[in-house]
C-alpha positions in Angstrom: -1.6 -13.4 -14.1 -3.6 -14.9 -11.0 -2.7 -14.4 -7.4 -4.2 -16.2 -4.5 -5.3 -13.9 -1.1 -6.3 -15.1 1.9 -7.8 -13.3 4.8 -7.7 -14.2 9.0 -9.8 -13.4 11.6 -12.6 -11.0 11.3 -11.5 -10.3 8.0 -13.2 -13.7 6.7 -16.1 -12.0 7.9 -16.3 -8.9 5.7 -15.0 -10.7 2.7 -17.3 -13.9 3.5 -14.7 -16.4 2.3 -10.9 -17.3 3.7 -9.4 -16.8 0.1 -10.0 -15.0 -3.3 -8.1 -15.4 -6.7 -7.4 -12.2 -8.5 -6.2 -11.3 -11.8 -4.8 -8.4 -12.9 -3.3 -6.8 -10.2 0.5 -5.8 -10.7 1.5 -5.0 -6.8 0.4 -4.5 -3.2 -1.0 -1.3 -3.9 -3.4 -2.2 -6.5 -4.2 -5.4 -4.6 -5.7 -3.4 -1.8 -7.1 -0.7 -4.1 -8.9 -3.6 -6.2 -10.0 -5.4 -2.5 -11.3 -2.1 -0.7 -13.6 -1.1 -4.0 -15.3 -4.6 -3.8 -15.1 -4.9 0.2 -15.7 -1.4 1.5 -15.7 -2.3 5.1 -12.2 -3.3 4.5 -11.3 0.2 4.4 -12.1 0.2 8.5 -10.5 -2.6 9.0 -6.4 -2.9 10.4 -4.5 -5.6 8.8 -1.1 -6.1 7.8 0.3 -7.6 4.5 2.2 -10.7 4.0 3.5 -12.0 0.4 4.7 -15.4 0.0 4.7 -15.6 3.9 6.6 -12.6 4.6 5.5 -9.6 6.2 6.2 -6.6 3.9 6.1 -2.8 4.8 6.2 -1.2 1.2 4.6 -1.6 -2.2 5.6 -4.7 -3.5 4.9 -6.1 -7.1 3.6 -9.1 -7.6 4.5 -12.1 -9.9 2.1 -14.9 -10.8 1.0 -17.4 -8.7 2.2 -15.2 -5.4 -0.1 -15.7 -2.1 -0.7 -12.8 -0.5 -2.4 -12.5 3.1 -4.2 -10.3 5.0 -3.4 -10.5 8.9 -5.6 -8.3 11.2 -3.8 -7.5 15.0 -3.5 -10.7 17.3 -2.9 -11.2 20.6 -1.6 -14.1 22.4 -2.3 -15.6 25.8 
């Protein structure tokens, strides 16, 4: 199973890319653990997770070809 993970704002600086593809992550908790292991500075960042364009608040199972986005806080003007 492979998923796409998109990053926005200052998270792109931490990751060094706007998108990565990952395999073998079954849910959002496993995804976060994998990302934080690869990119330790991500542990200090605040963000919400969206799966297939819906913000989630709890652990969610991921399906093949899911689109996940990590969204940092933002403010409007």
